[in-house]
DRENDRENDO-954353 format. One record per atom (N, C-alpha, C): x, y, z. Coordinates in pm, whole numbers, plus 50000, padded with zeros to 5 digits. Example, Ala and Ser with C-alpha at 12.3 -4.5 7.8 and 13.67 -1.06 7.14 Angstrom:
! residues 2
513194943150780/512304955050780/513204967050780/512854977550708/513674989450714/512905000350787/
! end
This chain:
! residues 515
529248574574166/529238572774312/529698558574345/530638557374437/531108544274480/529988536674549/529968523574531/528898515474588/529238510174726/530488510474765/530898504374891/531248515074995/530658513475113/530858523175221/531158515775350/531668523075445/531828517275578/530498516675651/529708527375635/528398528175702/527378533875605/526198527575602/525048533475534/524008536675640/523538549075641/522478553375732/521238556075648/520168548875676/518938550275598/517978559175675/517848571475632/517008581275702/517858591875768/517398604375763/518228615575810/517548623975917/516628617875993/515908625176095/516628625676228/515848625876337/516438627676470/517478616976501/517228604576460/518188593876483/519298593776380/518928592476253/519918591376147/520768603676127/520148615476130/520908627776111/521888630176224/521458627076348/522348628676463/523518618876455/523228606376419/524288596376408/525298600276301/524818605576190/525718609676083/526718620176132/526238629776207/527148639976260/528118633776360/527648624376439/528488617876539/529628609976474/529328603176363/530318594576299/531198601876198/530748613576153/531448620376044/532938622776071/533348626976191/534778629676212/535658617276211/535048605376205/535838593076207/536668591276081/536298598075974/536988596275848/536468584475767/535578576475822/535028564975753/534048569575644/533958561475539/533068564675429/531628562075471/530828572675473/529458571975523/528518576575413/527468568875390/526418572475296/525108574275371/524488585875354/523148588475409/522158587175295/521188578375310/520128576775212/518868583575263/518328592775188/517108599875226/516088598675113/514918593275146/513908591075041/513318604074988/513388614775069/512918627775025/514058636474975/513778649274959/514798658674916/514968669675020/515638680274981/515768691975068/514418699075074/513958702475191/512718710075202/512978724175149/512228728075048/512458740674980/512228752475073/513158761675074/512968774175148/512178783675059/510988787175105/510068795175024/509098802375116/508458812975071/507518820275158/506428811375215/506058800875141/505008791875188/505378784475315/506678783975350/507078777875477/506298783675593/505978796475584/505368803475696/503918807575670/503268801375574/501868804275547/501018792975604/500228796075706/499478785575775/498478778675684/497908785875588/496958779475498/497668769075411/498868772175363/499628762575284/500008750275366/500418752675492/500938741775574/499818733375633/498778739775685/497748732675760/496508729175678/496198736775577/494998734075497/495368726275371/496368731075300/496758724575174/497758713275195/498258711775319/499218700975350/500378700775251/500948712275229/501968714075127/503158704675145/503508701675270/504738694075295/504468679775343/503208675575342/502868662075386/503028652575269/503588640875296/503758630775193/502398625975142/502308622375014/501038617074962/500788602374997/501608596675084/501428582775125/499988580075167/499538568075139/498248563275189/498498550475267/498088550275394/498128538375476/496688533875500/496528522275562/495188517175593/495098513775741/493928516075799/493738512675939/493288498075951/492978493876073/492668479876098/491408475176026/490558484575984/489338481175912/489518482275761/490758484875719/491018486275576/490728500075521/490368509375608/490048522875564/491328530675535/491438536775417/492648544375385/492708557575460/493898561875495/494098575075555/495458580375515/495598593475520/496878599775487/497618602875616/498738596275643/499488599175766/500228612375755/500418618775867/501138631575869/502648629375869/503158623275763/504588620575752/505228630575657/506488633475682/507218643275602/508568637275564/508788635775434/510038629775387/510938640675330/511848645075413/512808655275374/514128652275444/515188658675398/516428658375474/516128664575610/516408657175717/516018661475850/514788654375902/514108646975814/512968638875856/511868646875923/511248640876022/510108647076091/510508659576167/511798661176196/512208673076273/512048685976192/511878684976061/511678697275983/510378704176022/509408696376075/508108702076105/507778701776254/508678696276335/508318694576476/508358707776552/507858707576675/507818719576757/509088721876835/510068712676824/511368713776889/511248714777041/510258707677097/510178706277243/511058694277279/512228696977336/513238686477354/513348682677501/512458673677541/512368668677679/513178655877695/513738653977814/514238640877854/513078632677906/513098619477880/512198610877954/512488611978103/511508609578186/511738609578330/512558597178367/513328597878473/514128586278516/513238574178540/512048576678596/511118565678626/510598558878499/510608566178386/510118560278261/510988548578215/512208547778265/513108536878227/512838524278308/512028525278412/511638513678491/510208509678460/509768499278524/508408494378505/507428503778575/506408508078505/505398517078561/504008510978544/503228511378651/501868506378646/500918517778610/500138515478506/499138525078459/497748519478483/496778528178473/495398523878490/495018513078390/495618513678272/495258504578164/496278493478142/497248492378231/498238481678213/499638485978250/500608478778198/501988480278240/502808487078130/503648496478173/504668502078085/505978495178120/506588487678027/507728479178062/509008486978087/509918480478158/511238486478186/512108485878061/513028495178051/514018495377945/515188486277983/515948481377886/517118473177919/518298481277969/518218494377960/519248503078017/518578512678114/519288516878220/518708526678312/518898540878259/518198550078319/518338564078281/519788568578289/520488564278393/521868568978413/522768565978295/522488555078223/523328551678109/523108561277992/521898566377979/521608575577869/521878590077906/521988592878036/522108606778081/523238614578014/524468609378006/525518617377942/525198620977798/524468612377731/524128614777591/522968624577579/522068624677678/521088635477684/521798648977691/522808649877775/523538662377788/524198666177656/524818656577589/525438659277460/524408663577357/523258656977357/522198660377261/521668674377286/521498678077413/521048691677445/522038701977396/523318698777404/524338708077356/524348708677203/524278696977139/524278696576993/523078703976935/521918702176999/520678708076947/520298721077017/521248726977088/521138740677140/519838742877219/519598734177316/518338734577391/518378745777496/517298753077503/517098763777603/516208758277714/516598760477838/515788755677949/516358760078082/515698755678190/516118759378326/516008746978414/517108742678471/517078731478563/516408735578695/515738725678758/515218727778891/513808732878900/513188736178788/511818741278791/510778729978785/511088719578709/510158708578684/510298698378797/509218695578871/509328686278985/509628671978945/509418668378821/509688654578776/511008653578700/511738664478693/512958664778614/513968654278661/514548646678569/515548636778610/516888643578637/517798636578706/519118642478733/519848645678603/520618656378606/521378660678488/522798664178529/523748660778443/525158662878474/525648676678433/524788684578369/525188698078326/523938706578313/524108719678323/522948728478299/522588728378151/521428733478121/521098735377980/522128744677917/522458742477790/523488750877728/523048765177703/521728767577707/521228781077683/520128784277784/519958796977818/518928800677916/517538798077861/516538796977949/515178794077900/514658805177811/513778801377721/513098811277638/512078818477726/512128831577726/511278839377816/509808838177777/508948839277881/507508839677856/507118853577809/506228854277713/505598866977679/504558869977787/504088882677797/503318886877916/502118878077949/501348873677849/500168865677881/500538852177940/501608846077890/502048833177940/502748834878074/503448846078092/504048848978223/502968850278329/501838856478293/500728857778388/500148844078421/500008835578321/499528822078344/500468814478436/501768815778413/502758809178499/502648814078643/502478827078661/502338832778796/501068827678863/499978827178789/498718822578847/498788807878885/499418799878802/499598785678835/500448783978961/501508791778968/502388791079085/501638794979212/500848805679206/500088810179322/499048799879364/498588791879269/497598781479300/498268768679353/499588768879363/500288757479420/500898747879321/500828751179193/501408742479091/502848746779061/503558738778981/504948741578952/505188741878800/504738752578735/505008753978592/506508756278570/506978752778452/508398754478422/508558759278278/509748764178249/510058768178113/510308755678029/509548753977922/509718742277836/511108742277773/511718730577759/512998729677689/512788731277539/513318741877483/513058745377343/514348744577260/514258738277145/515388737477054/515278747776943/515588760176977/515588770876877/516868779076895/517368784676786/518628792076788/518338806776815/517978809276940/517518822376983/518528828477080/518848841277057/519688848777150/518938861477189/518208860577301/517358871877341/518158883777389/519438881677422/520268892877466/520818900877348/520778894977230/521328901577110/520388898876992/519158903177005/518168899876903/518548904476761/519248915776744/519648919176606/520558908776541/521208900576624/522118890476573/521588876276590/520368875076645/519788861876669/519298855876538/519598842876516/519068836276397/517568834776409/517078830676526/515648829476549/515038843176571/513918845876504/513238858776517/512018857776608/511838846376670/510748843976764/509388846476697/509138839176590/507898840876516/506848830976565/505618832076514/504568822676551/504538810476460/505338810576353/505318799776256/506468790076283/506378783076396/507448773876436/506888759876456/505938758376543/505388745376578/504508740376465/504978730276392/504238724876280/504618730776146/505518740676147/505988746976024/507468743576001/507928743775876/509368743975853/509898757975882/511158758975921/511718772075955/512418778075834/511888789175788/512418795775669/513828800975690/514178804675814/515498810575841/516458800575905/516078787775906/516938777075961/517358779876104/516388784376184/516678787376324/516078777076418/515428766876363/514918755976445/516008745376456/516138739476573/517188729376595/516718715976538/516738715076407/516298702676343/517508694476296/517228682276252/518308672976220/518968675976086/518328683976003/519018688575881/520078698775916/519658709175990/520538720476016/521678716676112/521368708776215/522368705876318/522878691476314/522378683476221/522868669776206/523508667576071/522698668075966/523178664575833/524148674975778/523808687675786/524688697875728/526088697675791/526218697175923/527578695975980/528278683075936/527538672175921/528148659675875/528708661175734/527988668275649/528408669775509/529628678875494/530008685775597/531238693575592/532468684375585/532278671675618/533358661875612/533338654975476/534458654575405/534458649075268/534158634175261/534218627275373/533938612975374/532448609775385/531608619975396/530168617975411/529458621875282/528588612975234/527818615275112/526328614275145/525558623475090/524098623175104/523498620474968/522638610474959/521898607574837/520418609974865/519838620074799/518428623274822/517558616274718/516258616674744/515278609974657/515668595374634/516148589274742/516648575474735/515918567274841/514938559374798/514138551674892/514658537274902/515008533175024/515448519475047/514258510075031/514418499974947/513338490474920/513478477675002/514698472875017/514928460675094/516408459675129/516688451275226/518058448475266/518398434275224/519578432575165/520058419475127/521008414175233/521088401075248/521998395075346/522928385075277/523938380875353/524788370075306/523998356975305/524528346575242/523778333975232/523368328175367/524178330475469/523848325075601/522798333475673/522518345175620/521528353875683/521998360475811/523328361275830/523868366575955/524318381075946/524358386675825/524808400475810/524158406675686/523898419575693/523388426875577/524558429675483/524348426875355/525408429175257/525088440575161/523808443975146/523468454475052/522128460875082/521988473175035/520728480575046/520228483274904/519078478074872/518468480274741/517688493274746/518008502274655/517498515974661/516838519674528/515688526274537/515038532074420/515528546374407/516238549274299/516828562574281/516858565974133/516388577874102/516418582773963/515758572773868/514668566873912/513898558173826/514438544173808/515468540673881/515998527173868/516488522174003/516698509174011/517178503174134/518698502174133/519278505674247/520718504474267/520958497274398/522128491174412/522488484274535/523738490774592/523668494774719/524798500574789/525218491074901/526518490074924/527028480375021/527838487375128/527808481775249/528548487475360/528798476775465/529818478775545/530108469575654/529108470575767/528488482375782/527478484675885/526298492075823/525088487475852/523878493875800/523018498175918/522588510775915/521768516376022/520448520975964/519358516076020/518008519475974/517438530276064/516888540876003/516298551776080/515228558575994/514218550875957/513188555475863/511918560375931/511858560176064/510618562376136/509998548976170/509268548476281/508838535576336/508068527176235/507158533076160/506368525276066/507208520775947/507988529975891/508748526575771/509978518075800/510548519075919/511638510075955/511118495775964/509958494176028/509338480876034/509028475875893/508498484575809/508188480775671/509438475775600/510558482875612/511788478975543/512258465075588/512208462575718/512628449475768/511678438475722/510398441275723/509418431275680/509538428475530/509818438675451/509958436975307/511268430175269/512168428575367/513468422475341/513488407575374/512338401475387/512268387175419/513028378975314/513668368375362/514338358975272/514238344975333/514908335375273/514738321775322/515288319775462/516278327675502/516808326675637/515988334875736/515248344475686/514408353175769/513018353975705/512268343175708/511008342575631/509938352275679/509998356575805/508978365975856/509438380475846/510608382575788/511168395975782/512518396275850/513348405375809/514698406175864/514648409776012/515458402676091/515558405076236/514268401876310/513418393576249/512078391376302/511848377176352/512888370576401/512698357376459/511778357576579/511708368976647/510848370476765/509408373776728/509148376676600/507838381176554/507428394376621/508438402576653/508158415476718/508278427276624/508858425276505/508988436576413/507598441476373/507388454176390/506098460376360/505128460876476/505378452876579/504468452576694/504788463776794/503858465676888/504028475276998/504138489676948/503418492576840/503378506176787/502718515476889/503368526976912/502848536977005/502968550776941/502078560076980/502258573776929/501688584477022/501518581477148/501008590777250/499498592977236/498858594277348/497488599277354/497608614577363/497458621077253/497678635577248/496368642977223/496218654177291/495038662577275/495478677077262/495008683677159/495218698077146/493978704977204/494198713277303/493088719677374/493218734777360/492148740977318/492128755477300/491168761577402/491668770377484/490828777777577/490688792077527/489518797877543/489278811577496/489398821377611/490168831577587/490358842277684/489468854177648/488848860077750/488008871777723/488858883177668/490048884577726/490998894377673/491828887877564/492268895477466/493108889577361/494398883677418/494888873477353/496188867677387/497138871077273/497938881577287/498788885977177/500118878377168/500248867477243/501498859877242/501848855677099/503118856677065/503598852476933/504228838576943/505328837377019/505948824277041/505428818977174/504458810077167/503708806077286/504278793777357/505138786277290/505538772977337/506658773977442/506398780977550/507458783277650/507148777577787/505948771977808/505558767777943/505138753177942/505538745978047/505118732178065/504648729778207/503938718778227/503448715078360/503448699878372/504218694778468/504308680278488/503818675978627/503038684378693/502548681078827/501748668078832/501158664278718/500298652378715/500928641078632/502208642378603/502868632478519/502698618378575/502838617178708/502728604178773/501428602578852/500478611578829/499208610578897/498958622378988/497918621379069/497578632179162/496738626079273/496418634179371/495548629679479/494208625579421/493788613479451/492528608479400/492658600679270/493878600879210/494118592879089/495578588579094/495798575979125/497138571179157/497978567479036/497408568078917/498128563678799/498698575578721/499758573178643/500328584078562/499288590178468/499358603478453/498428610678367/499138616978248/500278623478273/501028628478159/501448642978170/501818648278056/502458661378041/501498671577981/501578683878031/500858695277973/501898705377927/501758710277807/502648720777759/501878729977666/502398741977652/501818751177555/502188746177415/501328749377321/501568745577182/501598758377100/502038757376975/502098769276890/500788776776886/500848789776877/499668798276882/498718795576765/497428794276797/496428791976693/496388803476594/496188799876467/495938809476361/494678804976288/493898814376242/492578811176187/492588800476080/493508800875982/493478790475878/493678776375932/494358775276047/494588761976104/493268754976133/492248762376178/490978756176213/490338749876091/490508756075977/489938750375855/490678737775816/491968737075847/492728725075816/492448713875912/492298717176042/492128706876144/490678702276157/489718711476138/488308707976151/487538714076034/487788709075912/487218715575794/485698715375789/485078704575835/483618703775827/482978713775923/483488713876047/482908722676149/483088737376114/484168740576041/484458754776016/484088759175875/483548750375795/483288753675655/482378765875641/481398766975729/480438777975720/480758789575814/481848788475886/482188799075982/482748811175910/482208822975938/482798835075878/484258836475919/485078841675829/486498842875858/486748851475981/485918861776001/486158870376116/485938862876247/485018852876246/484778844976366/486018836776400/486618830376299/487818822576322/488978831676364/489048843476306/490108852876345/489958856776493/488718858676538/488498862276677/488858850776770/488508838576730/488878826876811/490388826176823/491098827776712/492548826976715/493148838176800/492568849976791/493088861476865/492968859577016/491948852277059/491678850477202/492088836677254/492718828877171/493038815177212/494248814377303/494208804877395/495368800477473/495438785477450/496548780577398/496588767277339/497498757777418/496958745977446/497668735877525/497798722877446/498828715377479/499038701977423/499158692377542/498328682177542/498328672277650/498798658777595/499758652577662/500258639477620/500158629677735/499518618477709/499438607377803/500108595277740/500778587177821/501518575877767/500588565977697/500988562177577/500328551577501/501068538577535/500348528577578/500988516277624/501268506677508/502398499577513/502708490077407/501768478077410/501238474777295/500378463177280/500858455277158/500998442277172/501498434077062/500608435076939/499298436976962/498368437576849/498308451276783/498888461376846/499018474376781/500268473776695/500068471776566/501218467876485/501148473176342/502318473576282/502478477076141/502658464176062/501868462475957/502058451375864/502138456975723/502698449075631/502788453275491/502338441775402/501778445275287/501438434975190/502588433375092/502418424774994/503508421774900/503948433974822/503048443474804/503368455674730/503978466374819/504088463574949/504668473275041/503678483175099/502388480675083/501378489575141/501268487175291/501278498075368/501268497275513/499838496575567/499618487275659/498398487275740/498808489675885/498148499175947/498408502276087/497218497576169/497378486176232/496328480476316/496508486176456/495628495376492/495838502576618/494538504576692/494578502076822/493468505376913/494028513677028/493278523277074/493758532477176/493958525577311/494888530777388/495118526077524/495068537977619/494938535077748/495098545077853/494158556977840/492958554677789/492048565677761/491528572477888/491328564977996/490838571178119/491858581078175/493128577678169/494158586778217/494218599378132/494068597878000/494078609477912/492888618477942/491708612577962/490518620577992/490628627178129/491248620178225/491438625878358/492358638078353/493408637278270/494318648678255/493578660578194/492788657978093/492028668778029/491058675278128/490338667178203/489378672678298/490088680578407/491268675878447/492018683178550/492438696778499/492958697378377/493348710278320/492138719478312/491028714278265/489818722478251/489378727878387/489408719578490/488988724078623/489958734278679/491238732878650/492238742478699/492018756178638/491798756478509/491648769278442/490428776778492/489408769378531/488198775778578/488268779878725/489268775078797/489308777778941/490528785778983/491218791678888/492428799278921/492138814078944/490888817878945/490578832078962/490918840078837/490908833678722/491298840378599/490168841178499/488938839478543/487818838678449/487798850478353/488048862378407/488028874278323/489108873678215/490178866478248/491318866378156/491328854378063/490818842878112/491078830778036/489818823377991/488958819678087/487828811078051/486528817778095/485998826978014/484798833878059/483538825478050/483508815677954/482248808477933/482468793477924/483538788577984/483848774277977/483858769277832/484318777777741/484278774177599/485608768377556/485568756177509/486778749177468/486608743577327/487688742977256/487768734377139/488788723777173/488448711277152/489338700177187/489488691377064/490718688577027/490978680776908/491888669176945/491338656976952/492178645376980/492928641676854/494208638576872/495028635176757/494748620676719/494278618676594/493838605376554/494998597376496/494678586076436/495678576476390/496638582376286/496198592776215/497068598976116/498138607876174/498018611076303/498998619876367/500198611876415/501128609276326/502188599676354/503508606376395/503458618976435/504698626076467/505468619376580/504768613176675/505428606976790/505458591676780/505398586376660/505368571776643/506618565276700/506458553576760/507578546676825/507238532076844/508268523976871/508068510976932/508058498576847/508248499376717/508048487776631/509248478276623/510398482376676/511598473876677/512238474976816/511488471976918/511928474677055/513258467877088/514048474577172/515298468277216/515098461677350/515928451577379/515798443977502/516898433577511/516958426977624/518008416877645/517608402977598/516318400677580/515828387477543/515458387277395/516178379577313/515868378977169/514478373577140/513868366777236/512538361377213/511448371977222/511738383077287/510708393377307/511108407077255/512238407877186/512698420777134/513388418677000/513578429576929/514198429276796/515678432776804/516008441976893/517358447476903/517938444477040/519268444177050/519908442877180/520058456577244/520728457377357/520818469977431/521588480677356/522388476777257/523118486477174/522378489777046/521128485277037/520278487576920/520758480276795/521538469676814/521898460576706/520878449376699/520498445276580/519568434276565/520158421776629/519348414576707/519828402376772/520368392476669/519738391876553/519998381176458/520998384676349/521458397076345/522388401176239/523568408776301/524738406476245/525958411776306/526178426576282/525528432276180/525898445876140/524698454776111/523538451276166/522318459076143/521878465976270/521718479276264/521308487276379/520048495276343/519288499276445/518128507976427/518218519176530/518148531776484/518358542976578/517238553276578/516118550576513/514998559776529/514178555476650/512998560876668/512208557876787/511588543976784/511868536176680/511428522276677/511938514476798/513098518276850/513718510276957/513008511777091/512148521777107/511498524377236/510668512277282/510898506877402/509978496877457/508758503277522/508888515977561/507768523977610/508028538177566/507008546677573/507148559877511/507098571377612/506778568477741/506638579377836/505538588877793/505578601177844/504528610777809/505098624177764/506378624377727/506968636677674/507468633977532/507688644677460/508098643877320/509338634977306/509368626077206/510428615977199/511708620177128/511748631777065/512868635076976/514208635177048/514288641577166/515588642677234/516098628877273/515208619777310/515628606177345/516198599077224/515578600977107/516128595076984/517508600876953/517658613876972/518958620276946/520028615177043/519668614577171/520628609977272/521028595477246/520058587177212/520368573177186/521238571577063/521008579776960/521858579176841/523308582276876/523508591776967/524868594877012/525458583077089/524618576677169/525078564877245/525468553577151/524638550877052/524938540376955/526168544076873/526278556776839/527458561276764/528748558776840/528728561376969/529918558877050/530238543977054/529218535577054/529428521077047/530008516976912/529568523476805/529998519676671/531418524076638/531858535176692/533158540776653/534298530676668/534438523776781/535518513776790/535348502476688/534108498876659/533858488276561/534298492576422/534108505276391/534478510176258/535988510976242/
! end
């Protein structure tokens, strides 16, 4: 394998995989480095006990919290990165999220670019990732230059009834934007079979719009693109002046190798991208590469997320449940003037999941009890914006061990959103159908739930307070870019994947003339 490339992309997820596909037609020599391998297609892809109880696809990484307590983060190192396991809810940030927003717990800062600058790339990303949706239903929806490329995924009867009841109560539910390769008009020919093993599972039939299937694989159709798997970037080398990256030191096949390129793009995930830059410290960058501002690793965010299960007296036979969203309280409500966040359906509960998510509480529960809970469950996911804090940060020791020093933010807004949902469900005239006994299971996503991690290499116009410029190039280096969610200065309250994809397309368009 040649050691010299035009571009090296470190990481193949939503940012890196998308950028690889964007740059592939240029004819330039591109190397994708992925620390994991191909996620094996096997029956276990769709077995909830394997995925949720045995954590078959979770990395064995151990990180430490601010008290030094070890924990296993929910990270997945495969071609396609975290998108191999995501729920493929591909939302745009709201236009207002790009400006300064006042929250109950503090300030969400403005981005260095407005929504309008990213909008064309949102449209391109929706087309690339085959997003299904309906414009005009969501009251907070930002302006769009094109319709969704595919019609919304239809509600199954129980969710359709919920949507009707919400509408009659004066709310504005909408069809969630879903990245699945589904053709409901020609189901015998549809790649997606509309199964229940989507959200949190790898897709056995490659019908999920993930960065492997729709990013890396199309890129590899070009002979100028090379993928090296099981190749973990250890550090970045620079020229003597410290103004440009000259090499990527990689652990591969039991030995270290150095690969060189004119442009290096980091896309390892917010924690690991920060780790790579911090581990690359040298005499010109003693605090870590691109870290003259001391911002690398800081402002870690991952959403205040809550999985809420409501029990219906009647069974909920829905299979693909992730079709409905509600943003009526995204920016607050009467009696609460601060942003609260997003409500969406989540993948349908299955009994083994409870043993994986709450093993102590369910250890003595008869299996039939868990089966009944799953059969009658209606499942919601609530996201409230996590605010950037300088002290919420990723640090590494000399051996490269990650410590995630994190304290929660915006908790009152998250609790207000939960209470609002609970009160709505009890007052919609649906007691017979949905909440007969006010019985809920609520699972707050703790520090190990890193699927929405963001913010450790924020972009901005001021090198004193940011790591990257508006094009996601490091302020201090001429050829170093970061395109995963590390660049986020704020995280909003919707899933971050589509924004990472859109931004990668934007950065790719900036890079093409340079290449």
